[in-house]
N, CA, C and O atoms as a Maestro MAE file, in Angstrom:
{
 s_m_m2io_version
 :::
 2.0.0
}

f_m_ct {
 s_m_title
 :::
 protein
 m_atom[260] {
  # First column is atom index #
  i_m_mmod_type
  r_m_x_coord
  r_m_y_coord
  r_m_z_coord
  i_m_residue_number
  s_m_chain_name
  s_m_pdb_residue_name
  s_m_pdb_atom_name
  i_m_atomic_number
  :::
  1 25 0.883 -1.141 -0.076 1 A "UNK " " N  " 7
  2 3 -0.087 -0.127 -0.014 1 A "UNK " " CA " 6
  3 2 0.864 1.244 -0.014 1 A "UNK " " C  " 6
  4 15 1.785 1.385 0.790 1 A "UNK " " O  " 8
  5 25 0.554 2.123 -0.910 2 A "UNK " " N  " 7
  6 3 1.444 3.329 -0.997 2 A "UNK " " CA " 6
  7 2 0.839 4.194 -0.043 2 A "UNK " " C  " 6
  8 15 -0.366 4.182 0.205 2 A "UNK " " O  " 8
  9 25 1.881 5.128 0.624 3 A "UNK " " N  " 7
  10 3 1.068 6.315 1.588 3 A "UNK " " CA " 6
  11 2 0.164 7.005 0.636 3 A "UNK " " C  " 6
  12 15 0.366 6.879 -0.572 3 A "UNK " " O  " 8
  13 25 -0.814 7.724 1.081 4 A "UNK " " N  " 7
  14 3 -1.642 8.579 0.426 4 A "UNK " " CA " 6
  15 2 -0.900 9.740 0.088 4 A "UNK " " C  " 6
  16 15 -1.052 10.135 -1.068 4 A "UNK " " O  " 8
  17 25 0.084 10.563 1.032 5 A "UNK " " N  " 7
  18 3 0.425 11.524 0.988 5 A "UNK " " CA " 6
  19 2 1.690 11.449 -0.012 5 A "UNK " " C  " 6
  20 15 2.010 12.489 -0.588 5 A "UNK " " O  " 8
  21 25 2.377 10.344 -0.229 6 A "UNK " " N  " 7
  22 3 3.321 10.171 -1.186 6 A "UNK " " CA " 6
  23 2 2.811 10.069 -2.577 6 A "UNK " " C  " 6
  24 15 3.436 10.487 -3.552 6 A "UNK " " O  " 8
  25 25 1.643 9.493 -2.626 7 A "UNK " " N  " 7
  26 3 0.784 9.499 -3.911 7 A "UNK " " CA " 6
  27 2 0.148 10.783 -4.282 7 A "UNK " " C  " 6
  28 15 -0.036 11.001 -5.480 7 A "UNK " " O  " 8
  29 25 -0.182 11.590 -3.471 8 A "UNK " " N  " 7
  30 3 -0.772 12.965 -3.755 8 A "UNK " " CA " 6
  31 2 0.524 13.946 -4.184 8 A "UNK " " C  " 6
  32 15 0.447 14.814 -5.053 8 A "UNK " " O  " 8
  33 25 1.585 13.675 -3.497 9 A "UNK " " N  " 7
  34 3 2.794 14.563 -3.860 9 A "UNK " " CA " 6
  35 2 3.246 14.346 -5.187 9 A "UNK " " C  " 6
  36 15 3.681 15.241 -5.910 9 A "UNK " " O  " 8
  37 25 3.115 12.843 -5.582 10 A "UNK " " N  " 7
  38 3 3.536 12.530 -6.923 10 A "UNK " " CA " 6
  39 2 2.592 13.055 -8.009 10 A "UNK " " C  " 6
  40 15 3.033 13.354 -9.118 10 A "UNK " " O  " 8
  41 25 1.221 13.174 -7.677 11 A "UNK " " N  " 7
  42 3 0.403 13.570 -8.490 11 A "UNK " " CA " 6
  43 2 0.537 14.902 -8.629 11 A "UNK " " C  " 6
  44 15 0.549 15.283 -9.799 11 A "UNK " " O  " 8
  45 25 0.651 15.803 -7.723 12 A "UNK " " N  " 7
  46 3 0.879 17.174 -7.610 12 A "UNK " " CA " 6
  47 2 2.164 17.461 -8.528 12 A "UNK " " C  " 6
  48 15 2.113 18.277 -9.448 12 A "UNK " " O  " 8
  49 25 3.224 16.792 -8.238 13 A "UNK " " N  " 7
  50 3 4.356 17.166 -9.257 13 A "UNK " " CA " 6
  51 2 4.217 16.880 -10.504 13 A "UNK " " C  " 6
  52 15 4.749 17.605 -11.345 13 A "UNK " " O  " 8
  53 25 3.481 15.774 -10.870 14 A "UNK " " N  " 7
  54 3 3.251 15.424 -12.429 14 A "UNK " " CA " 6
  55 2 2.238 16.411 -13.076 14 A "UNK " " C  " 6
  56 15 2.416 16.890 -14.195 14 A "UNK " " O  " 8
  57 25 1.248 16.658 -12.353 15 A "UNK " " N  " 7
  58 3 0.363 17.749 -13.010 15 A "UNK " " CA " 6
  59 2 0.790 19.223 -13.220 15 A "UNK " " C  " 6
  60 15 0.410 19.929 -14.154 15 A "UNK " " O  " 8
  61 25 1.748 19.644 -12.088 16 A "UNK " " N  " 7
  62 3 2.344 21.032 -12.186 16 A "UNK " " CA " 6
  63 2 3.584 21.031 -12.828 16 A "UNK " " C  " 6
  64 15 4.206 22.086 -12.707 16 A "UNK " " O  " 8
  65 25 4.177 20.050 -13.548 17 A "UNK " " N  " 7
  66 3 5.332 20.130 -14.066 17 A "UNK " " CA " 6
  67 2 5.106 20.395 -15.461 17 A "UNK " " C  " 6
  68 15 4.041 20.082 -15.993 17 A "UNK " " O  " 8
  69 25 6.164 21.026 -16.167 18 A "UNK " " N  " 7
  70 3 5.817 21.344 -17.680 18 A "UNK " " CA " 6
  71 2 6.107 19.888 -18.363 18 A "UNK " " C  " 6
  72 15 6.863 19.019 -17.929 18 A "UNK " " O  " 8
  73 25 5.260 19.847 -19.615 19 A "UNK " " N  " 7
  74 3 5.745 18.625 -20.596 19 A "UNK " " CA " 6
  75 2 6.847 18.385 -21.001 19 A "UNK " " C  " 6
  76 15 6.931 17.298 -21.572 19 A "UNK " " O  " 8
  77 25 7.878 19.046 -20.931 20 A "UNK " " N  " 7
  78 3 9.232 18.848 -21.488 20 A "UNK " " CA " 6
  79 2 10.121 18.229 -20.365 20 A "UNK " " C  " 6
  80 15 11.058 17.541 -20.771 20 A "UNK " " O  " 8
  81 25 9.970 18.368 -18.976 21 A "UNK " " N  " 7
  82 3 10.867 17.766 -18.081 21 A "UNK " " CA " 6
  83 2 10.480 16.355 -17.829 21 A "UNK " " C  " 6
  84 15 9.400 15.790 -18.008 21 A "UNK " " O  " 8
  85 25 11.555 15.939 -17.396 22 A "UNK " " N  " 7
  86 3 11.424 14.288 -16.945 22 A "UNK " " CA " 6
  87 2 10.258 14.021 -15.856 22 A "UNK " " C  " 6
  88 15 10.123 14.655 -14.810 22 A "UNK " " O  " 8
  89 25 9.591 13.153 -16.225 23 A "UNK " " N  " 7
  90 3 8.459 12.805 -15.208 23 A "UNK " " CA " 6
  91 2 8.839 11.990 -13.999 23 A "UNK " " C  " 6
  92 15 9.405 10.907 -14.148 23 A "UNK " " O  " 8
  93 25 8.552 12.463 -12.825 24 A "UNK " " N  " 7
  94 3 8.849 11.557 -11.632 24 A "UNK " " CA " 6
  95 2 8.382 10.025 -11.779 24 A "UNK " " C  " 6
  96 15 7.441 9.654 -12.480 24 A "UNK " " O  " 8
  97 25 9.139 9.270 -11.058 25 A "UNK " " N  " 7
  98 3 8.677 7.978 -10.781 25 A "UNK " " CA " 6
  99 2 7.344 7.807 -9.881 25 A "UNK " " C  " 6
  100 15 7.076 8.644 -9.019 25 A "UNK " " O  " 8
  101 25 6.632 6.834 -10.087 26 A "UNK " " N  " 7
  102 3 5.532 6.557 -9.156 26 A "UNK " " CA " 6
  103 2 6.112 6.113 -7.792 26 A "UNK " " C  " 6
  104 15 7.057 5.327 -7.867 26 A "UNK " " O  " 8
  105 25 5.725 6.466 -6.622 27 A "UNK " " N  " 7
  106 3 6.040 6.131 -5.369 27 A "UNK " " CA " 6
  107 2 6.087 4.649 -4.978 27 A "UNK " " C  " 6
  108 15 5.175 3.885 -5.296 27 A "UNK " " O  " 8
  109 25 7.069 4.288 -4.346 28 A "UNK " " N  " 7
  110 3 7.207 2.537 -4.107 28 A "UNK " " CA " 6
  111 2 6.172 2.394 -2.773 28 A "UNK " " C  " 6
  112 15 6.032 3.317 -1.970 28 A "UNK " " O  " 8
  113 25 5.540 1.226 -2.671 29 A "UNK " " N  " 7
  114 3 4.866 0.900 -1.680 29 A "UNK " " CA " 6
  115 2 5.892 0.702 -0.445 29 A "UNK " " C  " 6
  116 15 7.039 0.264 -0.526 29 A "UNK " " O  " 8
  117 25 5.202 1.132 0.731 30 A "UNK " " N  " 7
  118 3 5.827 1.010 1.972 30 A "UNK " " CA " 6
  119 2 5.411 -0.157 2.683 30 A "UNK " " C  " 6
  120 15 4.212 -0.340 2.897 30 A "UNK " " O  " 8
  121 25 6.373 -1.050 3.112 31 A "UNK " " N  " 7
  122 3 6.130 -2.380 3.826 31 A "UNK " " CA " 6
  123 2 5.418 -1.811 5.235 31 A "UNK " " C  " 6
  124 15 5.708 -0.782 5.845 31 A "UNK " " O  " 8
  125 25 4.460 -2.743 5.535 32 A "UNK " " N  " 7
  126 3 3.800 -2.368 6.687 32 A "UNK " " CA " 6
  127 2 3.921 -3.456 7.658 32 A "UNK " " C  " 6
  128 15 3.940 -4.596 7.195 32 A "UNK " " O  " 8
  129 25 4.025 -3.270 9.191 33 A "UNK " " N  " 7
  130 3 4.048 -4.425 10.033 33 A "UNK " " CA " 6
  131 2 2.668 -5.003 10.122 33 A "UNK " " C  " 6
  132 15 1.746 -4.190 10.052 33 A "UNK " " O  " 8
  133 25 2.397 -6.166 10.254 34 A "UNK " " N  " 7
  134 3 1.082 -6.966 10.559 34 A "UNK " " CA " 6
  135 2 0.923 -6.933 11.929 34 A "UNK " " C  " 6
  136 15 1.709 -7.398 12.755 34 A "UNK " " O  " 8
  137 25 -0.441 -6.196 12.208 35 A "UNK " " N  " 7
  138 3 -0.851 -6.128 13.629 35 A "UNK " " CA " 6
  139 2 -1.759 -7.460 14.008 35 A "UNK " " C  " 6
  140 15 -2.385 -8.065 13.137 35 A "UNK " " O  " 8
  141 25 -1.763 -7.798 15.209 36 A "UNK " " N  " 7
  142 3 -2.532 -8.873 15.731 36 A "UNK " " CA " 6
  143 2 -3.781 -8.553 15.550 36 A "UNK " " C  " 6
  144 15 -4.158 -7.417 15.838 36 A "UNK " " O  " 8
  145 25 -4.665 -9.515 15.031 37 A "UNK " " N  " 7
  146 3 -6.148 -9.438 14.891 37 A "UNK " " CA " 6
  147 2 -6.452 -8.713 13.602 37 A "UNK " " C  " 6
  148 15 -7.613 -8.398 13.339 37 A "UNK " " O  " 8
  149 25 -5.414 -8.427 12.759 38 A "UNK " " N  " 7
  150 3 -6.003 -8.040 11.362 38 A "UNK " " CA " 6
  151 2 -6.528 -9.077 10.497 38 A "UNK " " C  " 6
  152 15 -6.831 -10.153 11.012 38 A "UNK " " O  " 8
  153 25 -6.689 -8.883 9.140 39 A "UNK " " N  " 7
  154 3 -7.164 -9.705 8.202 39 A "UNK " " CA " 6
  155 2 -6.157 -10.717 7.824 39 A "UNK " " C  " 6
  156 15 -6.492 -11.855 7.495 39 A "UNK " " O  " 8
  157 25 -4.818 -10.287 7.871 40 A "UNK " " N  " 7
  158 3 -3.774 -11.147 7.609 40 A "UNK " " CA " 6
  159 2 -3.576 -12.361 8.503 40 A "UNK " " C  " 6
  160 15 -2.964 -13.329 8.050 40 A "UNK " " O  " 8
  161 25 -4.132 -12.375 9.943 41 A "UNK " " N  " 7
  162 3 -3.956 -13.383 10.715 41 A "UNK " " CA " 6
  163 2 -5.464 -13.801 10.878 41 A "UNK " " C  " 6
  164 15 -6.385 -12.990 10.976 41 A "UNK " " O  " 8
  165 25 -5.601 -15.189 10.894 42 A "UNK " " N  " 7
  166 3 -6.855 -15.767 10.979 42 A "UNK " " CA " 6
  167 2 -7.413 -15.416 12.362 42 A "UNK " " C  " 6
  168 15 -6.635 -15.384 13.316 42 A "UNK " " O  " 8
  169 25 -8.683 -15.158 12.524 43 A "UNK " " N  " 7
  170 3 -9.238 -14.926 13.890 43 A "UNK " " CA " 6
  171 2 -9.255 -16.287 14.698 43 A "UNK " " C  " 6
  172 15 -9.373 -17.418 14.227 43 A "UNK " " O  " 8
  173 25 -9.110 -15.914 16.038 44 A "UNK " " N  " 7
  174 3 -9.049 -16.933 16.853 44 A "UNK " " CA " 6
  175 2 -10.421 -17.478 17.139 44 A "UNK " " C  " 6
  176 15 -11.374 -16.701 17.186 44 A "UNK " " O  " 8
  177 25 -10.571 -18.725 17.325 45 A "UNK " " N  " 7
  178 3 -11.887 -19.293 17.483 45 A "UNK " " CA " 6
  179 2 -12.377 -19.543 18.737 45 A "UNK " " C  " 6
  180 15 -13.411 -20.195 18.877 45 A "UNK " " O  " 8
  181 25 -11.645 -19.021 19.842 46 A "UNK " " N  " 7
  182 3 -12.145 -19.136 21.113 46 A "UNK " " CA " 6
  183 2 -12.948 -18.175 21.494 46 A "UNK " " C  " 6
  184 15 -12.566 -17.089 21.057 46 A "UNK " " O  " 8
  185 25 -14.115 -18.104 22.267 47 A "UNK " " N  " 7
  186 3 -15.101 -17.261 22.699 47 A "UNK " " CA " 6
  187 2 -14.439 -16.483 23.898 47 A "UNK " " C  " 6
  188 15 -13.616 -16.983 24.665 47 A "UNK " " O  " 8
  189 25 -14.933 -15.130 23.955 48 A "UNK " " N  " 7
  190 3 -14.146 -14.326 25.065 48 A "UNK " " CA " 6
  191 2 -15.053 -15.157 26.278 48 A "UNK " " C  " 6
  192 15 -16.106 -15.792 26.228 48 A "UNK " " O  " 8
  193 25 -14.033 -14.799 27.465 49 A "UNK " " N  " 7
  194 3 -14.555 -15.494 28.820 49 A "UNK " " CA " 6
  195 2 -15.724 -14.722 29.401 49 A "UNK " " C  " 6
  196 15 -16.705 -15.341 29.814 49 A "UNK " " O  " 8
  197 25 -15.669 -13.480 29.449 50 A "UNK " " N  " 7
  198 3 -16.965 -12.706 29.935 50 A "UNK " " CA " 6
  199 2 -17.263 -11.693 28.797 50 A "UNK " " C  " 6
  200 15 -16.456 -10.835 28.440 50 A "UNK " " O  " 8
  201 25 -18.512 -11.874 28.256 51 A "UNK " " N  " 7
  202 3 -19.083 -10.894 27.558 51 A "UNK " " CA " 6
  203 2 -19.222 -9.432 28.069 51 A "UNK " " C  " 6
  204 15 -19.584 -9.227 29.227 51 A "UNK " " O  " 8
  205 25 -18.973 -8.535 27.317 52 A "UNK " " N  " 7
  206 3 -19.115 -7.163 27.759 52 A "UNK " " CA " 6
  207 2 -20.493 -6.771 27.744 52 A "UNK " " C  " 6
  208 15 -21.257 -6.990 26.805 52 A "UNK " " O  " 8
  209 25 -20.823 -6.116 28.936 53 A "UNK " " N  " 7
  210 3 -22.170 -5.608 29.025 53 A "UNK " " CA " 6
  211 2 -22.463 -4.317 28.322 53 A "UNK " " C  " 6
  212 15 -21.630 -3.412 28.294 53 A "UNK " " O  " 8
  213 25 -23.677 -4.222 27.736 54 A "UNK " " N  " 7
  214 3 -24.075 -2.923 27.089 54 A "UNK " " CA " 6
  215 2 -24.718 -2.121 28.072 54 A "UNK " " C  " 6
  216 15 -25.460 -2.578 28.941 54 A "UNK " " O  " 8
  217 25 -24.418 -0.882 27.924 55 A "UNK " " N  " 7
  218 3 -25.170 0.104 29.044 55 A "UNK " " CA " 6
  219 2 -26.507 0.128 28.938 55 A "UNK " " C  " 6
  220 15 -27.095 -0.217 27.913 55 A "UNK " " O  " 8
  221 25 -27.124 0.570 30.074 56 A "UNK " " N  " 7
  222 3 -28.777 0.635 30.027 56 A "UNK " " CA " 6
  223 2 -29.044 1.772 29.209 56 A "UNK " " C  " 6
  224 15 -28.222 2.658 28.976 56 A "UNK " " O  " 8
  225 25 -30.296 1.725 28.748 57 A "UNK " " N  " 7
  226 3 -30.740 3.167 28.038 57 A "UNK " " CA " 6
  227 2 -30.634 4.287 28.755 57 A "UNK " " C  " 6
  228 15 -30.303 5.349 28.227 57 A "UNK " " O  " 8
  229 25 -30.892 4.179 29.977 58 A "UNK " " N  " 7
  230 3 -30.761 5.459 30.927 58 A "UNK " " CA " 6
  231 2 -29.323 6.055 30.991 58 A "UNK " " C  " 6
  232 15 -29.012 7.242 30.899 58 A "UNK " " O  " 8
  233 25 -28.433 4.865 31.187 59 A "UNK " " N  " 7
  234 3 -26.857 5.382 31.238 59 A "UNK " " CA " 6
  235 2 -26.325 5.791 30.066 59 A "UNK " " C  " 6
  236 15 -25.317 6.496 30.121 59 A "UNK " " O  " 8
  237 25 -26.876 5.444 28.806 60 A "UNK " " N  " 7
  238 3 -26.703 5.946 27.411 60 A "UNK " " CA " 6
  239 2 -26.994 7.391 27.352 60 A "UNK " " C  " 6
  240 15 -26.181 8.253 27.020 60 A "UNK " " O  " 8
  241 25 -28.123 7.570 27.672 61 A "UNK " " N  " 7
  242 3 -28.630 8.990 27.551 61 A "UNK " " CA " 6
  243 2 -28.204 9.732 28.255 61 A "UNK " " C  " 6
  244 15 -28.015 10.858 27.795 61 A "UNK " " O  " 8
  245 25 -27.816 9.451 29.830 62 A "UNK " " N  " 7
  246 3 -27.089 10.466 30.615 62 A "UNK " " CA " 6
  247 2 -25.740 10.776 29.996 62 A "UNK " " C  " 6
  248 15 -25.318 11.929 30.093 62 A "UNK " " O  " 8
  249 25 -25.036 9.868 29.381 63 A "UNK " " N  " 7
  250 3 -23.755 10.164 28.678 63 A "UNK " " CA " 6
  251 2 -23.762 11.378 27.728 63 A "UNK " " C  " 6
  252 15 -22.883 12.241 27.715 63 A "UNK " " O  " 8
  253 25 -24.867 11.349 26.921 64 A "UNK " " N  " 7
  254 3 -24.891 12.424 25.957 64 A "UNK " " CA " 6
  255 2 -25.698 13.863 26.205 64 A "UNK " " C  " 6
  256 15 -25.971 14.737 25.382 64 A "UNK " " O  " 8
  257 25 -25.988 13.795 27.668 65 A "UNK " " N  " 7
  258 3 -26.289 15.037 27.912 65 A "UNK " " CA " 6
  259 2 -25.182 16.065 28.301 65 A "UNK " " C  " 6
  260 15 -25.481 17.237 28.529 65 A "UNK " " O  " 8
  :::
 }
 m_bond[259] {
  # First column is bond index #
  i_m_from
  i_m_to
  i_m_order
  :::
  1 1 2 1
  2 2 3 1
  3 3 4 2
  4 3 5 1
  5 5 6 1
  6 6 7 1
  7 7 8 2
  8 7 9 1
  9 9 10 1
  10 10 11 1
  11 11 12 2
  12 11 13 1
  13 13 14 1
  14 14 15 1
  15 15 16 2
  16 15 17 1
  17 17 18 1
  18 18 19 1
  19 19 20 2
  20 19 21 1
  21 21 22 1
  22 22 23 1
  23 23 24 2
  24 23 25 1
  25 25 26 1
  26 26 27 1
  27 27 28 2
  28 27 29 1
  29 29 30 1
  30 30 31 1
  31 31 32 2
  32 31 33 1
  33 33 34 1
  34 34 35 1
  35 35 36 2
  36 35 37 1
  37 37 38 1
  38 38 39 1
  39 39 40 2
  40 39 41 1
  41 41 42 1
  42 42 43 1
  43 43 44 2
  44 43 45 1
  45 45 46 1
  46 46 47 1
  47 47 48 2
  48 47 49 1
  49 49 50 1
  50 50 51 1
  51 51 52 2
  52 51 53 1
  53 53 54 1
  54 54 55 1
  55 55 56 2
  56 55 57 1
  57 57 58 1
  58 58 59 1
  59 59 60 2
  60 59 61 1
  61 61 62 1
  62 62 63 1
  63 63 64 2
  64 63 65 1
  65 65 66 1
  66 66 67 1
  67 67 68 2
  68 67 69 1
  69 69 70 1
  70 70 71 1
  71 71 72 2
  72 71 73 1
  73 73 74 1
  74 74 75 1
  75 75 76 2
  76 75 77 1
  77 77 78 1
  78 78 79 1
  79 79 80 2
  80 79 81 1
  81 81 82 1
  82 82 83 1
  83 83 84 2
  84 83 85 1
  85 85 86 1
  86 86 87 1
  87 87 88 2
  88 87 89 1
  89 89 90 1
  90 90 91 1
  91 91 92 2
  92 91 93 1
  93 93 94 1
  94 94 95 1
  95 95 96 2
  96 95 97 1
  97 97 98 1
  98 98 99 1
  99 99 100 2
  100 99 101 1
  101 101 102 1
  102 102 103 1
  103 103 104 2
  104 103 105 1
  105 105 106 1
  106 106 107 1
  107 107 108 2
  108 107 109 1
  109 109 110 1
  110 110 111 1
  111 111 112 2
  112 111 113 1
  113 113 114 1
  114 114 115 1
  115 115 116 2
  116 115 117 1
  117 117 118 1
  118 118 119 1
  119 119 120 2
  120 119 121 1
  121 121 122 1
  122 122 123 1
  123 123 124 2
  124 123 125 1
  125 125 126 1
  126 126 127 1
  127 127 128 2
  128 127 129 1
  129 129 130 1
  130 130 131 1
  131 131 132 2
  132 131 133 1
  133 133 134 1
  134 134 135 1
  135 135 136 2
  136 135 137 1
  137 137 138 1
  138 138 139 1
  139 139 140 2
  140 139 141 1
  141 141 142 1
  142 142 143 1
  143 143 144 2
  144 143 145 1
  145 145 146 1
  146 146 147 1
  147 147 148 2
  148 147 149 1
  149 149 150 1
  150 150 151 1
  151 151 152 2
  152 151 153 1
  153 153 154 1
  154 154 155 1
  155 155 156 2
  156 155 157 1
  157 157 158 1
  158 158 159 1
  159 159 160 2
  160 159 161 1
  161 161 162 1
  162 162 163 1
  163 163 164 2
  164 163 165 1
  165 165 166 1
  166 166 167 1
  167 167 168 2
  168 167 169 1
  169 169 170 1
  170 170 171 1
  171 171 172 2
  172 171 173 1
  173 173 174 1
  174 174 175 1
  175 175 176 2
  176 175 177 1
  177 177 178 1
  178 178 179 1
  179 179 180 2
  180 179 181 1
  181 181 182 1
  182 182 183 1
  183 183 184 2
  184 183 185 1
  185 185 186 1
  186 186 187 1
  187 187 188 2
  188 187 189 1
  189 189 190 1
  190 190 191 1
  191 191 192 2
  192 191 193 1
  193 193 194 1
  194 194 195 1
  195 195 196 2
  196 195 197 1
  197 197 198 1
  198 198 199 1
  199 199 200 2
  200 199 201 1
  201 201 202 1
  202 202 203 1
  203 203 204 2
  204 203 205 1
  205 205 206 1
  206 206 207 1
  207 207 208 2
  208 207 209 1
  209 209 210 1
  210 210 211 1
  211 211 212 2
  212 211 213 1
  213 213 214 1
  214 214 215 1
  215 215 216 2
  216 215 217 1
  217 217 218 1
  218 218 219 1
  219 219 220 2
  220 219 221 1
  221 221 222 1
  222 222 223 1
  223 223 224 2
  224 223 225 1
  225 225 226 1
  226 226 227 1
  227 227 228 2
  228 227 229 1
  229 229 230 1
  230 230 231 1
  231 231 232 2
  232 231 233 1
  233 233 234 1
  234 234 235 1
  235 235 236 2
  236 235 237 1
  237 237 238 1
  238 238 239 1
  239 239 240 2
  240 239 241 1
  241 241 242 1
  242 242 243 1
  243 243 244 2
  244 243 245 1
  245 245 246 1
  246 246 247 1
  247 247 248 2
  248 247 249 1
  249 249 250 1
  250 250 251 1
  251 251 252 2
  252 251 253 1
  253 253 254 1
  254 254 255 1
  255 255 256 2
  256 255 257 1
  257 257 258 1
  258 258 259 1
  259 259 260 2
  :::
 }
}
């Protein structure tokens, strides 16, 4: 995956250069580390030990006041 900023800088320099100059090369992809729990790693099949409790409606409404 190419950084969006690098791609934007490349497009900006490409569009704003004169037609006679050498055109810049497209940016190279940046290697990214893989995080635990991402799509690259299969999800664990174990169920959570204690499910998270959802707030009660009155607790939720008091949060947004």
